[in-house]
C-alpha positions, 0 to 999 in steps of 0.5 A: 346788926346793920352796922356789924354787917356793913363792917363785915363787908367793908372788911371784905373790900379791904381784903379784896383790895389788898389781893388786887393791889388797889384799895380806894383812898384819896381823891387822887387814887380815885383816878386809878379807876377806869372811867366810863368814856361812853357816858356824857358829862355835864356840859356835853352839847349833845346831852339833850339829843340823847334818848333814854335808851341811848343814855342807858346803853352808853352809861349802864350797858342796857340796850333793850332798843326801846324804853317801852319794850314789853319783853320779859327777857332782861338785857342788862348783863355786863357793866358798861366799859367793862365795869368802869365807874361813872364820874361825878360829871357823868352823874351830874349829866344824868341828873340834868337829863332827868330834870329835862325828862322826868321819865328818865328814872336812872337820872333821878337816882343820879340826882340823889348821888350828886346831892350826897357824894358830888357836892362842892369841891368834888371834881367832875372828873373824879368818882363819887365819894363813897366809892370803894375798889373791888365791887366788880370782883365779888362773888357769892350770896349776899343779903339785900335790903330795900324799901321806900321812904314814904309811908303809904296806906291802902293798896299803895302800901301793899305795892310800895312797902317800907322794907324787903330783904332776901338773898342777892347773888353776885358774880364778878360785876353782875347782881341778881335777886328776886323781890316783890314778885320781880327778878332784878338783874344789874351790874356792879362797877369797879368802884362798887356802885350798883346799877339796875335800870328798868330793863333789868327788872322782870316782869317789867314794872308798870312804872319805870324803876332804877337802883343806883349808887354805892352797894352799901347805900344805894338809891332806889326810885320808882315812878309810882312809889317814889324814892327809897333805899337799897343796900347789900351786906355780908350774910 
């Protein structure tokens, strides 16, 4: 069933790509994507000087003003750089910052992206493998699935369930869905990567939470539940 659904959404990407004249293919074609120039790359001298909020604003357009904000109002409403993609070098920078600051959960998901899609031979200035053109142009109701990889028991199992599903609403680069008693709001970039930071989840979770990666197979991380998965498919 999952394979059938994913094949349907992949076909949708192809049709959409033909409509806009940009179907993603080789590494050379990846350079056709607009890159997010505000986000630092690996080796940036100023990387250690950023705060979590500054990185989220520069890389994910999430500008709450305070990572400890208790506001119930989400602030993440549009993709950074107008839907531009993050490069492998930028994901590596976010992963490096997470190693310096464990509270930066958005970097935890970037670590998983680097491990999967930005290995040896993938240039830092290219988008991660697994990118597909047109995700920021999709609109309508899609099916989401998410869950945590670790199997817990007791009270923790009730909070960190292995599987959730439901409807996600896409609107040209924006995504909204409700799951686990929270409303999640985030963005989808040109290369079809989902990005939801802690500021896009309301009520705000007690522990930092992030979703990042290809919309067909993204990474979920929560400071309490650990690593998990998130994916979208056609209904």
